[in-house]
Biopython code that builds the backbone (N, CA, C, O; Angstrom):
import numpy as np
from Bio.PDB.StructureBuilder import StructureBuilder

atoms = [
    (1, "UNK", "N", (-12.595, -25.986, -5.080)),
    (1, "UNK", "CA", (-11.286, -25.378, -5.038)),
    (1, "UNK", "C", (-11.441, -23.939, -4.546)),
    (1, "UNK", "O", (-12.257, -23.181, -5.070)),
    (2, "UNK", "N", (-10.669, -23.580, -3.562)),
    (2, "UNK", "CA", (-10.697, -22.229, -3.018)),
    (2, "UNK", "C", (-9.471, -21.473, -3.507)),
    (2, "UNK", "O", (-8.366, -22.014, -3.532)),
    (3, "UNK", "N", (-9.675, -20.222, -3.895)),
    (3, "UNK", "CA", (-8.564, -19.360, -4.323)),
    (3, "UNK", "C", (-8.743, -18.003, -3.666)),
    (3, "UNK", "O", (-9.860, -17.578, -3.373)),
    (4, "UNK", "N", (-7.627, -17.333, -3.441)),
    (4, "UNK", "CA", (-7.676, -15.983, -2.891)),
    (4, "UNK", "C", (-6.404, -15.239, -3.262)),
    (4, "UNK", "O", (-5.360, -15.844, -3.505)),
    (5, "UNK", "N", (-6.506, -13.952, -3.300)),
    (5, "UNK", "CA", (-5.330, -13.126, -3.539)),
    (5, "UNK", "C", (-4.537, -13.086, -2.238)),
    (5, "UNK", "O", (-5.078, -12.716, -1.196)),
    (6, "UNK", "N", (-3.272, -13.462, -2.287)),
    (6, "UNK", "CA", (-2.486, -13.567, -1.061)),
    (6, "UNK", "C", (-1.493, -12.419, -0.884)),
    (6, "UNK", "O", (-1.475, -11.774, 0.164)),
    (7, "UNK", "N", (-0.666, -12.158, -1.903)),
    (7, "UNK", "CA", (0.405, -11.167, -1.785)),
    (7, "UNK", "C", (0.476, -10.346, -3.064)),
    (7, "UNK", "O", (0.400, -10.889, -4.166)),
    (8, "UNK", "N", (0.623, -9.039, -2.911)),
    (8, "UNK", "CA", (0.849, -8.136, -4.033)),
    (8, "UNK", "C", (2.276, -7.613, -3.914)),
    (8, "UNK", "O", (2.664, -7.098, -2.866)),
    (9, "UNK", "N", (3.053, -7.741, -4.979)),
    (9, "UNK", "CA", (4.423, -7.225, -4.992)),
    (9, "UNK", "C", (4.399, -5.740, -5.312)),
    (9, "UNK", "O", (3.824, -5.326, -6.319)),
    (10, "UNK", "N", (5.022, -4.937, -4.456)),
    (10, "UNK", "CA", (5.098, -3.490, -4.638)),
    (10, "UNK", "C", (6.556, -3.151, -4.948)),
    (10, "UNK", "O", (7.418, -3.321, -4.086)),
    (11, "UNK", "N", (6.850, -2.675, -6.166)),
    (11, "UNK", "CA", (8.237, -2.395, -6.542)),
    (11, "UNK", "C", (8.727, -1.069, -5.957)),
    (11, "UNK", "O", (8.149, -0.011, -6.202)),
    (12, "UNK", "N", (9.801, -1.154, -5.183)),
    (12, "UNK", "CA", (10.371, 0.021, -4.516)),
    (12, "UNK", "C", (11.864, 0.117, -4.798)),
    (12, "UNK", "O", (12.501, -0.867, -5.175)),
    (13, "UNK", "N", (12.410, 1.303, -4.612)),
    (13, "UNK", "CA", (13.841, 1.490, -4.843)),
    (13, "UNK", "C", (14.670, 1.107, -3.618)),
    (13, "UNK", "O", (15.808, 0.659, -3.757)),
    (14, "UNK", "N", (14.112, 1.280, -2.430)),
    (14, "UNK", "CA", (14.823, 0.989, -1.184)),
    (14, "UNK", "C", (13.794, 0.485, -0.171)),
    (14, "UNK", "O", (12.849, 1.202, 0.158)),
    (15, "UNK", "N", (13.966, -0.713, 0.314)),
    (15, "UNK", "CA", (12.962, -1.327, 1.184)),
    (15, "UNK", "C", (12.790, -0.616, 2.529)),
    (15, "UNK", "O", (11.668, -0.530, 3.030)),
    (16, "UNK", "N", (13.865, -0.108, 3.122)),
    (16, "UNK", "CA", (13.749, 0.485, 4.455)),
    (16, "UNK", "C", (12.857, 1.728, 4.461)),
    (16, "UNK", "O", (11.908, 1.768, 5.245)),
    (17, "UNK", "N", (13.111, 2.750, 3.624)),
    (17, "UNK", "CA", (12.194, 3.893, 3.657)),
    (17, "UNK", "C", (10.785, 3.533, 3.190)),
    (17, "UNK", "O", (9.809, 4.115, 3.663)),
    (18, "UNK", "N", (10.674, 2.588, 2.273)),
    (18, "UNK", "CA", (9.351, 2.150, 1.829)),
    (18, "UNK", "C", (8.612, 1.488, 2.988)),
    (18, "UNK", "O", (7.440, 1.780, 3.224)),
    (19, "UNK", "N", (9.291, 0.600, 3.710)),
    (19, "UNK", "CA", (8.685, -0.055, 4.883)),
    (19, "UNK", "C", (8.240, 0.991, 5.898)),
    (19, "UNK", "O", (7.137, 0.908, 6.438)),
    (20, "UNK", "N", (9.094, 1.970, 6.157)),
    (20, "UNK", "CA", (8.768, 3.010, 7.128)),
    (20, "UNK", "C", (7.538, 3.808, 6.697)),
    (20, "UNK", "O", (6.720, 4.178, 7.539)),
    (21, "UNK", "N", (7.397, 4.077, 5.398)),
    (21, "UNK", "CA", (6.225, 4.788, 4.890)),
    (21, "UNK", "C", (4.961, 3.951, 5.055)),
    (21, "UNK", "O", (3.949, 4.441, 5.555)),
    (22, "UNK", "N", (5.021, 2.703, 4.640)),
    (22, "UNK", "CA", (3.826, 1.862, 4.711)),
    (22, "UNK", "C", (3.393, 1.613, 6.154)),
    (22, "UNK", "O", (2.197, 1.556, 6.439)),
    (23, "UNK", "N", (4.343, 1.464, 7.056)),
    (23, "UNK", "CA", (4.004, 1.243, 8.466)),
    (23, "UNK", "C", (3.647, 2.572, 9.147)),
    (23, "UNK", "O", (2.585, 2.694, 9.758)),
    (24, "UNK", "N", (4.527, 3.548, 9.039)),
    (24, "UNK", "CA", (4.361, 4.798, 9.783)),
    (24, "UNK", "C", (3.307, 5.739, 9.240)),
    (24, "UNK", "O", (2.716, 6.505, 10.002)),
    (25, "UNK", "N", (3.057, 5.699, 7.943)),
    (25, "UNK", "CA", (2.102, 6.627, 7.336)),
    (25, "UNK", "C", (0.795, 5.930, 6.953)),
    (25, "UNK", "O", (-0.286, 6.393, 7.320)),
    (26, "UNK", "N", (0.889, 4.826, 6.223)),
    (26, "UNK", "CA", (-0.325, 4.181, 5.712)),
    (26, "UNK", "C", (-0.984, 3.224, 6.700)),
    (26, "UNK", "O", (-2.122, 2.807, 6.480)),
    (27, "UNK", "N", (-0.293, 2.867, 7.784)),
    (27, "UNK", "CA", (-0.915, 2.048, 8.818)),
    (27, "UNK", "C", (-0.792, 0.547, 8.635)),
    (27, "UNK", "O", (-1.526, -0.214, 9.265)),
    (28, "UNK", "N", (0.131, 0.105, 7.774)),
    (28, "UNK", "CA", (0.379, -1.328, 7.628)),
    (28, "UNK", "C", (1.143, -1.832, 8.848)),
    (28, "UNK", "O", (1.751, -1.044, 9.573)),
    (29, "UNK", "N", (1.112, -3.141, 9.073)),
    (29, "UNK", "CA", (1.915, -3.766, 10.120)),
    (29, "UNK", "C", (2.937, -4.683, 9.448)),
    (29, "UNK", "O", (2.655, -5.297, 8.419)),
    (30, "UNK", "N", (4.095, -4.762, 10.029)),
    (30, "UNK", "CA", (5.162, -5.614, 9.515)),
    (30, "UNK", "C", (4.885, -7.058, 9.902)),
    (30, "UNK", "O", (4.800, -7.381, 11.087)),
    (31, "UNK", "N", (4.747, -7.921, 8.914)),
    (31, "UNK", "CA", (4.520, -9.344, 9.170)),
    (31, "UNK", "C", (5.826, -10.117, 9.227)),
    (31, "UNK", "O", (6.020, -10.981, 10.082)),
    (32, "UNK", "N", (6.721, -9.788, 8.295)),
    (32, "UNK", "CA", (7.982, -10.528, 8.198)),
    (32, "UNK", "C", (9.036, -9.667, 7.541)),
    (32, "UNK", "O", (8.762, -8.969, 6.565)),
    (33, "UNK", "N", (10.237, -9.718, 8.075)),
    (33, "UNK", "CA", (11.405, -9.096, 7.450)),
    (33, "UNK", "C", (12.571, -10.032, 7.711)),
    (33, "UNK", "O", (13.018, -10.193, 8.847)),
    (34, "UNK", "N", (13.056, -10.648, 6.638)),
    (34, "UNK", "CA", (14.132, -11.617, 6.815)),
    (34, "UNK", "C", (14.989, -11.686, 5.554)),
    (34, "UNK", "O", (14.526, -11.375, 4.457)),
    (35, "UNK", "N", (16.252, -12.101, 5.728)),
    (35, "UNK", "CA", (17.122, -12.256, 4.560)),
    (35, "UNK", "C", (16.533, -13.255, 3.568)),
    (35, "UNK", "O", (15.872, -14.223, 3.944)),
    (36, "UNK", "N", (16.794, -12.988, 2.296)),
    (36, "UNK", "CA", (16.248, -13.836, 1.244)),
    (36, "UNK", "C", (17.291, -13.985, 0.142)),
    (36, "UNK", "O", (17.059, -13.566, -0.992)),
    (37, "UNK", "N", (18.399, -14.558, 0.454)),
    (37, "UNK", "CA", (19.459, -14.669, -0.535)),
    (37, "UNK", "C", (20.448, -13.531, -0.388)),
    (37, "UNK", "O", (20.304, -12.667, 0.477)),
    (38, "UNK", "N", (21.439, -13.545, -1.231)),
    (38, "UNK", "CA", (22.535, -12.584, -1.137)),
    (38, "UNK", "C", (22.059, -11.153, -1.400)),
    (38, "UNK", "O", (21.620, -10.821, -2.501)),
    (39, "UNK", "N", (22.156, -10.322, -0.375)),
    (39, "UNK", "CA", (21.839, -8.908, -0.491)),
    (39, "UNK", "C", (20.361, -8.586, -0.662)),
    (39, "UNK", "O", (20.020, -7.460, -1.026)),
    (40, "UNK", "N", (19.485, -9.540, -0.411)),
    (40, "UNK", "CA", (18.054, -9.291, -0.570)),
    (40, "UNK", "C", (17.320, -9.603, 0.727)),
    (40, "UNK", "O", (17.770, -10.407, 1.542)),
    (41, "UNK", "N", (16.164, -8.936, 0.895)),
    (41, "UNK", "CA", (15.322, -9.170, 2.063)),
    (41, "UNK", "C", (13.892, -9.393, 1.613)),
    (41, "UNK", "O", (13.451, -8.842, 0.605)),
    (42, "UNK", "N", (13.185, -10.195, 2.360)),
    (42, "UNK", "CA", (11.753, -10.360, 2.192)),
    (42, "UNK", "C", (11.098, -9.453, 3.228)),
    (42, "UNK", "O", (11.253, -9.664, 4.431)),
    (43, "UNK", "N", (10.368, -8.444, 2.759)),
    (43, "UNK", "CA", (9.664, -7.516, 3.641)),
    (43, "UNK", "C", (8.182, -7.628, 3.303)),
    (43, "UNK", "O", (7.749, -7.239, 2.218)),
    (44, "UNK", "N", (7.413, -8.163, 4.247)),
    (44, "UNK", "CA", (5.999, -8.423, 4.016)),
    (44, "UNK", "C", (5.162, -7.652, 5.034)),
    (44, "UNK", "O", (5.435, -7.696, 6.233)),
    (45, "UNK", "N", (4.139, -6.944, 4.546)),
    (45, "UNK", "CA", (3.294, -6.098, 5.374)),
    (45, "UNK", "C", (1.828, -6.348, 5.058)),
    (45, "UNK", "O", (1.497, -6.879, 3.998)),
    (46, "UNK", "N", (0.953, -5.968, 5.974)),
    (46, "UNK", "CA", (-0.489, -6.056, 5.730)),
    (46, "UNK", "C", (-1.187, -4.984, 6.544)),
    (46, "UNK", "O", (-0.662, -4.493, 7.543)),
    (47, "UNK", "N", (-2.368, -4.638, 6.101)),
    (47, "UNK", "CA", (-3.206, -3.778, 6.921)),
    (47, "UNK", "C", (-3.753, -4.628, 8.069)),
    (47, "UNK", "O", (-3.957, -5.829, 7.893)),
    (48, "UNK", "N", (-3.995, -4.033, 9.237)),
    (48, "UNK", "CA", (-4.515, -4.802, 10.363)),
    (48, "UNK", "C", (-5.795, -5.558, 9.980)),
    (48, "UNK", "O", (-6.673, -5.008, 9.315)),
    (49, "UNK", "N", (-5.887, -6.784, 10.393)),
    (49, "UNK", "CA", (-7.049, -7.641, 10.174)),
    (49, "UNK", "C", (-7.308, -7.961, 8.702)),
    (49, "UNK", "O", (-8.433, -8.310, 8.342)),
    (50, "UNK", "N", (-6.291, -7.850, 7.846)),
    (50, "UNK", "CA", (-6.445, -8.153, 6.428)),
    (50, "UNK", "C", (-5.659, -9.414, 6.087)),
    (50, "UNK", "O", (-4.528, -9.585, 6.540)),
    (51, "UNK", "N", (-6.252, -10.288, 5.294)),
    (51, "UNK", "CA", (-5.577, -11.523, 4.890)),
    (51, "UNK", "C", (-4.611, -11.311, 3.731)),
    (51, "UNK", "O", (-3.643, -12.058, 3.589)),
    (52, "UNK", "N", (-4.861, -10.304, 2.904)),
    (52, "UNK", "CA", (-3.978, -10.026, 1.773)),
    (52, "UNK", "C", (-2.830, -9.157, 2.263)),
    (52, "UNK", "O", (-3.033, -8.241, 3.060)),
    (53, "UNK", "N", (-1.628, -9.445, 1.789)),
    (53, "UNK", "CA", (-0.463, -8.669, 2.218)),
    (53, "UNK", "C", (0.283, -8.132, 1.000)),
    (53, "UNK", "O", (-0.032, -8.463, -0.143)),
    (54, "UNK", "N", (1.261, -7.308, 1.274)),
    (54, "UNK", "CA", (2.141, -6.804, 0.227)),
    (54, "UNK", "C", (3.564, -7.185, 0.578)),
    (54, "UNK", "O", (3.891, -7.391, 1.747)),
    (55, "UNK", "N", (4.405, -7.276, -0.431)),
    (55, "UNK", "CA", (5.829, -7.447, -0.202)),
    (55, "UNK", "C", (6.552, -6.365, -0.992)),
    (55, "UNK", "O", (6.194, -6.071, -2.133)),
    (56, "UNK", "N", (7.562, -5.782, -0.383)),
    (56, "UNK", "CA", (8.315, -4.698, -1.004)),
    (56, "UNK", "C", (9.467, -5.313, -1.779)),
    (56, "UNK", "O", (10.387, -5.879, -1.188)),
    (57, "UNK", "N", (9.421, -5.203, -3.099)),
    (57, "UNK", "CA", (10.383, -5.890, -3.953)),
    (57, "UNK", "C", (11.313, -4.914, -4.661)),
    (57, "UNK", "O", (10.928, -3.805, -5.030)),
    (58, "UNK", "N", (12.551, -5.368, -4.836)),
    (58, "UNK", "CA", (13.560, -4.579, -5.550)),
    (58, "UNK", "C", (14.220, -5.387, -6.657)),
    (58, "UNK", "O", (15.093, -4.874, -7.358)),
    (59, "UNK", "N", (13.819, -6.633, -6.824)),
    (59, "UNK", "CA", (14.580, -7.552, -7.662)),
    (59, "UNK", "C", (13.945, -7.890, -9.012)),
    (59, "UNK", "O", (14.530, -8.666, -9.767)),
    (60, "UNK", "N", (12.796, -7.353, -9.341)),
    (60, "UNK", "CA", (12.179, -7.655, -10.621)),
    (60, "UNK", "C", (12.534, -6.579, -11.644)),
    (60, "UNK", "O", (12.081, -5.440, -11.527)),
    (61, "UNK", "N", (13.331, -6.929, -12.632)),
    (61, "UNK", "CA", (13.725, -5.953, -13.651)),
    (61, "UNK", "C", (12.529, -5.405, -14.415)),
    (61, "UNK", "O", (12.551, -4.253, -14.849)),
    (62, "UNK", "N", (11.496, -6.203, -14.586)),
    (62, "UNK", "CA", (10.321, -5.767, -15.338)),
    (62, "UNK", "C", (9.339, -4.966, -14.488)),
    (62, "UNK", "O", (8.297, -4.530, -14.978)),
    (63, "UNK", "N", (9.677, -4.772, -13.206)),
    (63, "UNK", "CA", (8.833, -3.982, -12.301)),
    (63, "UNK", "C", (9.685, -2.885, -11.670)),
    (63, "UNK", "O", (10.113, -3.021, -10.524)),
    (64, "UNK", "N", (9.934, -1.812, -12.392)),
    (64, "UNK", "CA", (10.743, -0.749, -11.803)),
    (64, "UNK", "C", (10.015, -0.070, -10.642)),
    (64, "UNK", "O", (8.785, -0.033, -10.592)),
    (65, "UNK", "N", (10.789, 0.452, -9.731)),
    (65, "UNK", "CA", (10.215, 1.148, -8.575)),
    (65, "UNK", "C", (9.208, 2.189, -9.046)),
    (65, "UNK", "O", (9.480, 2.969, -9.959)),
    (66, "UNK", "N", (8.051, 2.186, -8.414)),
    (66, "UNK", "CA", (7.023, 3.170, -8.737)),
    (66, "UNK", "C", (6.091, 2.778, -9.860)),
    (66, "UNK", "O", (5.250, 3.585, -10.255)),
    (67, "UNK", "N", (6.205, 1.572, -10.390)),
    (67, "UNK", "CA", (5.394, 1.193, -11.557)),
    (67, "UNK", "C", (4.029, 0.584, -11.220)),
    (67, "UNK", "O", (3.234, 0.329, -12.125)),
    (68, "UNK", "N", (3.747, 0.350, -9.950)),
    (68, "UNK", "CA", (2.465, -0.239, -9.562)),
    (68, "UNK", "C", (1.376, 0.842, -9.547)),
    (68, "UNK", "O", (1.598, 1.949, -9.055)),
    (69, "UNK", "N", (0.211, 0.514, -10.085)),
    (69, "UNK", "CA", (-0.910, 1.450, -10.118)),
    (69, "UNK", "C", (-2.212, 0.724, -9.817)),
    (69, "UNK", "O", (-2.385, -0.440, -10.177)),
    (70, "UNK", "N", (-3.114, 1.418, -9.158)),
    (70, "UNK", "CA", (-4.486, 0.975, -9.055)),
    (70, "UNK", "C", (-4.820, -0.057, -8.002)),
    (70, "UNK", "O", (-5.918, -0.614, -8.041)),
    (71, "UNK", "N", (-3.937, -0.343, -7.065)),
    (71, "UNK", "CA", (-4.309, -1.254, -5.985)),
    (71, "UNK", "C", (-5.263, -0.487, -5.069)),
    (71, "UNK", "O", (-5.007, 0.665, -4.718)),
    (72, "UNK", "N", (-6.356, -1.130, -4.689)),
    (72, "UNK", "CA", (-7.417, -0.453, -3.946)),
    (72, "UNK", "C", (-7.445, -0.911, -2.495)),
    (72, "UNK", "O", (-7.419, -2.106, -2.200)),
    (73, "UNK", "N", (-7.497, 0.060, -1.605)),
    (73, "UNK", "CA", (-7.719, -0.178, -0.183)),
    (73, "UNK", "C", (-9.138, 0.277, 0.108)),
    (73, "UNK", "O", (-9.521, 1.390, -0.251)),
    (74, "UNK", "N", (-9.915, -0.569, 0.749)),
    (74, "UNK", "CA", (-11.279, -0.216, 1.099)),
    (74, "UNK", "C", (-11.326, 0.170, 2.572)),
    (74, "UNK", "O", (-10.695, -0.478, 3.407)),
    (75, "UNK", "N", (-12.064, 1.217, 2.890)),
    (75, "UNK", "CA", (-12.216, 1.662, 4.271)),
    (75, "UNK", "C", (-13.676, 1.981, 4.540)),
    (75, "UNK", "O", (-14.433, 2.263, 3.612)),
    (76, "UNK", "N", (-14.070, 1.938, 5.791)),
    (76, "UNK", "CA", (-15.431, 2.330, 6.149)),
    (76, "UNK", "C", (-15.488, 3.755, 6.682)),
    (76, "UNK", "O", (-16.559, 4.236, 7.051)),
    (77, "UNK", "N", (-14.323, 4.444, 6.725)),
    (77, "UNK", "CA", (-14.276, 5.830, 7.205)),
    (77, "UNK", "C", (-13.218, 6.594, 6.418)),
    (77, "UNK", "O", (-12.098, 6.791, 6.889)),
    (78, "UNK", "N", (-13.583, 7.016, 5.229)),
    (78, "UNK", "CA", (-12.628, 7.633, 4.319)),
    (78, "UNK", "C", (-12.110, 8.982, 4.840)),
    (78, "UNK", "O", (-10.946, 9.323, 4.626)),
    (79, "UNK", "N", (-12.969, 9.746, 5.519)),
    (79, "UNK", "CA", (-12.523, 11.048, 6.030)),
    (79, "UNK", "C", (-11.423, 10.892, 7.077)),
    (79, "UNK", "O", (-10.427, 11.614, 7.053)),
    (80, "UNK", "N", (-11.610, 9.941, 7.998)),
    (80, "UNK", "CA", (-10.614, 9.735, 9.054)),
    (80, "UNK", "C", (-9.291, 9.249, 8.475)),
    (80, "UNK", "O", (-8.230, 9.740, 8.859)),
    (81, "UNK", "N", (-9.344, 8.282, 7.548)),
    (81, "UNK", "CA", (-8.102, 7.770, 6.960)),
    (81, "UNK", "C", (-7.397, 8.868, 6.174)),
    (81, "UNK", "O", (-6.173, 8.987, 6.248)),
    (82, "UNK", "N", (-8.141, 9.668, 5.429)),
    (82, "UNK", "CA", (-7.562, 10.771, 4.669)),
    (82, "UNK", "C", (-6.864, 11.752, 5.616)),
    (82, "UNK", "O", (-5.728, 12.158, 5.373)),
    (83, "UNK", "N", (-7.549, 12.126, 6.689)),
    (83, "UNK", "CA", (-6.980, 13.055, 7.670)),
    (83, "UNK", "C", (-5.726, 12.477, 8.327)),
    (83, "UNK", "O", (-4.755, 13.200, 8.550)),
    (84, "UNK", "N", (-5.741, 11.181, 8.639)),
    (84, "UNK", "CA", (-4.558, 10.534, 9.228)),
    (84, "UNK", "C", (-3.371, 10.614, 8.279)),
    (84, "UNK", "O", (-2.257, 10.929, 8.698)),
    (85, "UNK", "N", (-3.605, 10.332, 7.007)),
    (85, "UNK", "CA", (-2.523, 10.377, 6.018)),
    (85, "UNK", "C", (-1.951, 11.781, 5.902)),
    (85, "UNK", "O", (-0.733, 11.957, 5.891)),
    (86, "UNK", "N", (-2.815, 12.774, 5.816)),
    (86, "UNK", "CA", (-2.354, 14.163, 5.733)),
    (86, "UNK", "C", (-1.564, 14.523, 6.990)),
    (86, "UNK", "O", (-0.511, 15.156, 6.906)),
    (87, "UNK", "N", (-2.073, 14.120, 8.153)),
    (87, "UNK", "CA", (-1.406, 14.408, 9.416)),
    (87, "UNK", "C", (-0.035, 13.772, 9.541)),
    (87, "UNK", "O", (0.805, 14.243, 10.307)),
    (88, "UNK", "N", (0.192, 12.708, 8.795)),
    (88, "UNK", "CA", (1.490, 12.025, 8.828)),
    (88, "UNK", "C", (2.389, 12.443, 7.673)),
    (88, "UNK", "O", (3.421, 11.817, 7.432)),
    (89, "UNK", "N", (2.003, 13.503, 6.953)),
    (89, "UNK", "CA", (2.871, 14.057, 5.918)),
    (89, "UNK", "C", (2.637, 13.548, 4.514)),
    (89, "UNK", "O", (3.370, 13.930, 3.602)),
    (90, "UNK", "N", (1.637, 12.695, 4.302)),
    (90, "UNK", "CA", (1.339, 12.209, 2.948)),
    (90, "UNK", "C", (0.544, 13.277, 2.200)),
    (90, "UNK", "O", (0.021, 14.220, 2.794)),
    (91, "UNK", "N", (0.469, 13.102, 0.890)),
    (91, "UNK", "CA", (-0.242, 14.068, 0.053)),
    (91, "UNK", "C", (-1.309, 13.378, -0.790)),
    (91, "UNK", "O", (-1.178, 13.308, -2.012)),
    (92, "UNK", "N", (-2.367, 12.867, -0.154)),
    (92, "UNK", "CA", (-3.425, 12.240, -0.938)),
    (92, "UNK", "C", (-4.199, 13.293, -1.724)),
    (92, "UNK", "O", (-4.196, 14.474, -1.379)),
    (93, "UNK", "N", (-4.861, 12.840, -2.788)),
    (93, "UNK", "CA", (-5.740, 13.744, -3.525)),
    (93, "UNK", "C", (-6.947, 14.073, -2.649)),
    (93, "UNK", "O", (-7.132, 13.489, -1.582)),
    (94, "UNK", "N", (-7.758, 15.009, -3.113)),
    (94, "UNK", "CA", (-8.999, 15.316, -2.407)),
    (94, "UNK", "C", (-9.947, 14.122, -2.536)),
    (94, "UNK", "O", (-9.859, 13.347, -3.488)),
    (95, "UNK", "N", (-10.836, 13.990, -1.584)),
    (95, "UNK", "CA", (-11.852, 12.939, -1.643)),
    (95, "UNK", "C", (-12.860, 13.319, -2.723)),
    (95, "UNK", "O", (-13.372, 14.438, -2.754)),
    (96, "UNK", "N", (-13.129, 12.369, -3.600)),
    (96, "UNK", "CA", (-14.090, 12.579, -4.681)),
    (96, "UNK", "C", (-15.239, 11.592, -4.532)),
    (96, "UNK", "O", (-15.089, 10.538, -3.916)),
    (97, "UNK", "N", (-16.380, 11.943, -5.099)),
    (97, "UNK", "CA", (-17.556, 11.074, -5.057)),
    (97, "UNK", "C", (-17.872, 10.552, -6.443)),
    (97, "UNK", "O", (-17.691, 11.245, -7.443)),
    (98, "UNK", "N", (-18.348, 9.319, -6.485)),
    (98, "UNK", "CA", (-18.790, 8.686, -7.729)),
    (98, "UNK", "C", (-20.015, 7.851, -7.397)),
    (98, "UNK", "O", (-20.355, 7.682, -6.226)),
    (99, "UNK", "N", (-20.675, 7.333, -8.414)),
    (99, "UNK", "CA", (-21.876, 6.534, -8.169)),
    (99, "UNK", "C", (-21.582, 5.282, -7.348)),
    (99, "UNK", "O", (-22.463, 4.771, -6.658)),
    (100, "UNK", "N", (-20.348, 4.788, -7.421)),
    (100, "UNK", "CA", (-19.974, 3.552, -6.729)),
    (100, "UNK", "C", (-19.384, 3.795, -5.347)),
    (100, "UNK", "O", (-19.076, 2.841, -4.633)),
    (101, "UNK", "N", (-19.219, 5.077, -4.952)),
    (101, "UNK", "CA", (-18.675, 5.369, -3.630)),
    (101, "UNK", "C", (-17.795, 6.606, -3.644)),
    (101, "UNK", "O", (-17.826, 7.397, -4.586)),
    (102, "UNK", "N", (-17.013, 6.760, -2.588)),
    (102, "UNK", "CA", (-16.089, 7.894, -2.475)),
    (102, "UNK", "C", (-14.673, 7.351, -2.526)),
    (102, "UNK", "O", (-14.427, 6.203, -2.156)),
    (103, "UNK", "N", (-13.729, 8.191, -2.994)),
    (103, "UNK", "CA", (-12.363, 7.701, -3.173)),
    (103, "UNK", "C", (-11.364, 8.849, -3.198)),
    (103, "UNK", "O", (-11.719, 10.008, -3.413)),
    (104, "UNK", "N", (-10.105, 8.489, -2.971)),
    (104, "UNK", "CA", (-8.984, 9.393, -3.208)),
    (104, "UNK", "C", (-7.795, 8.548, -3.633)),
    (104, "UNK", "O", (-7.798, 7.328, -3.466)),
    (105, "UNK", "N", (-6.792, 9.193, -4.175)),
    (105, "UNK", "CA", (-5.580, 8.491, -4.590)),
    (105, "UNK", "C", (-4.400, 8.961, -3.754)),
    (105, "UNK", "O", (-4.428, 10.023, -3.132)),
    (106, "UNK", "N", (-3.373, 8.138, -3.763)),
    (106, "UNK", "CA", (-2.184, 8.399, -2.957)),
    (106, "UNK", "C", (-1.009, 7.691, -3.609)),
    (106, "UNK", "O", (-1.157, 6.587, -4.133)),
    (107, "UNK", "N", (0.154, 8.319, -3.579)),
    (107, "UNK", "CA", (1.370, 7.678, -4.080)),
    (107, "UNK", "C", (2.348, 7.482, -2.931)),
    (107, "UNK", "O", (2.441, 8.315, -2.030)),
    (108, "UNK", "N", (3.077, 6.366, -2.974)),
    (108, "UNK", "CA", (4.143, 6.161, -1.994)),
    (108, "UNK", "C", (5.367, 6.961, -2.445)),
    (108, "UNK", "O", (5.321, 7.577, -3.510)),
    (109, "UNK", "N", (6.457, 6.974, -1.674)),
    (109, "UNK", "CA", (7.626, 7.775, -2.053)),
    (109, "UNK", "C", (8.235, 7.406, -3.411)),
    (109, "UNK", "O", (8.903, 8.239, -4.024)),
    (110, "UNK", "N", (8.019, 6.181, -3.890)),
    (110, "UNK", "CA", (8.537, 5.784, -5.200)),
    (110, "UNK", "C", (7.567, 6.109, -6.331)),
    (110, "UNK", "O", (7.930, 6.005, -7.503)),
    (111, "UNK", "N", (6.342, 6.501, -5.998)),
    (111, "UNK", "CA", (5.352, 6.809, -7.014)),
    (111, "UNK", "C", (4.354, 5.712, -7.295)),
    (111, "UNK", "O", (3.537, 5.850, -8.206)),
    (112, "UNK", "N", (4.389, 4.609, -6.533)),
    (112, "UNK", "CA", (3.368, 3.575, -6.687)),
    (112, "UNK", "C", (2.017, 4.182, -6.334)),
    (112, "UNK", "O", (1.886, 4.858, -5.314)),
    (113, "UNK", "N", (1.009, 3.941, -7.178)),
    (113, "UNK", "CA", (-0.283, 4.579, -7.010)),
    (113, "UNK", "C", (-1.309, 3.699, -6.336)),
    (113, "UNK", "O", (-1.544, 2.566, -6.756)),
    (114, "UNK", "N", (-1.916, 4.221, -5.297)),
    (114, "UNK", "CA", (-2.947, 3.529, -4.524)),
    (114, "UNK", "C", (-4.261, 4.284, -4.635)),
    (114, "UNK", "O", (-4.277, 5.505, -4.793)),
    (115, "UNK", "N", (-5.353, 3.556, -4.551)),
    (115, "UNK", "CA", (-6.692, 4.144, -4.499)),
    (115, "UNK", "C", (-7.302, 3.723, -3.165)),
    (115, "UNK", "O", (-7.264, 2.549, -2.798)),
    (116, "UNK", "N", (-7.854, 4.679, -2.455)),
    (116, "UNK", "CA", (-8.576, 4.391, -1.213)),
    (116, "UNK", "C", (-10.038, 4.690, -1.492)),
    (116, "UNK", "O", (-10.374, 5.769, -1.979)),
    (117, "UNK", "N", (-10.911, 3.732, -1.182)),
    (117, "UNK", "CA", (-12.325, 3.930, -1.475)),
    (117, "UNK", "C", (-13.187, 3.544, -0.286)),
    (117, "UNK", "O", (-12.805, 2.752, 0.576)),
    (118, "UNK", "N", (-14.373, 4.146, -0.283)),
    (118, "UNK", "CA", (-15.412, 3.790, 0.682)),
    (118, "UNK", "C", (-16.662, 3.516, -0.126)),
    (118, "UNK", "O", (-17.117, 4.374, -0.883)),
    (119, "UNK", "N", (-17.217, 2.333, 0.028)),
    (119, "UNK", "CA", (-18.434, 1.977, -0.669)),
    (119, "UNK", "C", (-19.601, 2.764, -0.113)),
    (119, "UNK", "O", (-19.569, 3.171, 1.048)),
    (120, "UNK", "N", (-20.639, 2.990, -0.917)),
    (120, "UNK", "CA", (-21.805, 3.708, -0.377)),
    (120, "UNK", "C", (-22.467, 2.903, 0.736)),
    (120, "UNK", "O", (-22.462, 1.672, 0.726)),
    (121, "UNK", "N", (-23.025, 3.617, 1.678)),
    (121, "UNK", "CA", (-23.672, 2.966, 2.829)),
    (121, "UNK", "C", (-25.071, 2.550, 2.467)),
    (121, "UNK", "O", (-25.782, 1.985, 3.298)),
]
sb = StructureBuilder()
sb.init_structure("model")
sb.init_model(0)
sb.init_chain("A")
sb.init_seg("    ")
for serial, (resi, resn, name, xyz) in enumerate(atoms, 1):
    if name == "N":
        sb.init_residue(resn, " ", resi, " ")
    sb.init_atom(name, np.array(xyz, "f"), 0.0, 1.0, " ", f" {name:<3s}", serial, name[0])
structure = sb.get_structure()
């Protein structure tokens, strides 16, 4: 039996500005945006060449906008990604080092918390 993580729901207050942030600032690509019932949309994004995607959700009462924490993005060039984010107006933390690699944190406009890490070479 094969299993894999497919989609992570990211709770946002408004899908359009959230989509624009994830695409324009964080470098995600839009996979799908389509109506999903009355007044709702399915907005699905992924990082280039990644099988796992995210969907921007507004409909889960138990997941208020900004409540997601600790989703990790792995990169092989943390300095370049950090500089790109800063250049696009984001406010990531400083890059820190640990025994398991280097990392920084970043919040989207709703306050969802992301960790970006680079494993040791």
